[in-house]
C-alpha positions in Angstrom: -13.3 -1.3 19.1 -12.6 1.7 16.9 -12.2 1.0 13.1 -10.5 3.1 11.0 -12.0 3.0 7.4 -9.4 5.2 5.8 -6.2 3.7 6.2 -3.6 3.7 3.7 -1.5 0.9 2.5 1.3 -0.1 -0.5 1.1 -4.0 -1.0 5.0 -4.5 -0.8 5.3 -5.9 -4.7 3.1 -3.1 -5.9 5.3 -0.6 -3.9 8.7 -2.0 -5.4 7.3 -1.9 -8.8 6.0 1.7 -8.3 9.0 2.8 -7.4 10.6 1.3 -10.6 8.1 3.1 -12.7 7.9 6.4 -11.0 9.8 9.0 -13.1 9.7 11.6 -10.7 11.0 10.2 -7.5 9.9 13.2 -5.8 6.2 12.2 -6.5 7.1 9.2 -4.2 9.7 10.4 -1.8 7.6 10.7 1.0 6.5 7.4 1.3 9.9 6.0 1.0 10.5 6.8 4.5 6.9 5.5 6.0 7.5 2.0 6.3 4.3 1.5 7.7 2.9 2.2 4.2 4.9 -0.6 2.5 5.9 -3.0 5.3 3.0 -5.1 6.3 4.7 -6.5 9.5 5.8 -3.0 10.4 2.1 -2.2 10.3 1.2 -5.1 12.2 3.7 -4.2 14.7 2.1 -0.2 14.8 -1.4 -1.8 15.3 0.0 -4.1 18.2 0.3 -1.0 20.1 -3.4 -0.1 19.4 -5.5 -3.5 20.6 -8.7 -1.7 20.4 -8.3 -0.7 17.0 -8.7 -2.6 13.3 -8.1 -0.9 9.7 -9.8 -1.5 6.9 -6.8 -1.0 4.4 -7.2 0.9 0.9 -4.3 1.6 -1.5 -2.5 4.6 -1.1 -1.8 7.6 -3.3 -0.7 8.5 -5.8 -3.1 6.8 -8.4 -1.7 4.4 -10.7 -2.2 6.4 -13.7 -0.1 9.3 -12.5 2.8 6.9 -11.9 2.5 4.7 -15.0 1.3 5.2 -18.3 -1.1 3.2 -20.6 1.5 0.4 -21.1 2.3 0.0 -17.7 -0.8 0.8 -15.7 -2.9 -2.3 -16.5 -0.1 -4.4 -15.0 0.3 -2.4 -12.3 -3.2 -2.0 -11.1 -2.9 -6.2 -11.4 -0.4 -6.1 -9.0 -1.7 -3.5 -6.5 -5.1 -5.4 -6.9 -3.5 -9.2 -6.1 -1.2 -7.4 -3.3 -4.2 -6.1 -1.4 -6.4 -9.1 -1.8 -2.8 -11.4 -0.5 -2.8 -9.0 2.2 -6.7 -9.9 3.0 -6.2 -13.5 2.9 -3.1 -13.7 5.0 -4.8 -11.3 7.6 -8.4 -11.4 7.9 -8.5 -9.8 11.2 
């Protein structure tokens, strides 16, 4: 078994809100075309191709404070944290 301890993801609700808040779409452009970063089902299908591997998911960059100002960043951070918790609860493996 191999464990990838540096695998990034955007919880779906966080990704949606991040896209809404990002003033500079260029800053998130590359993530828009990488579904395994924000589509958990796509990530799991990809992982099915590597049965001897597991991933420990971490929130992907850019940092919350680069996307949202002081008014929106606490809400965005909560959405990110809640989304990561939901992923962990739904997919404990």
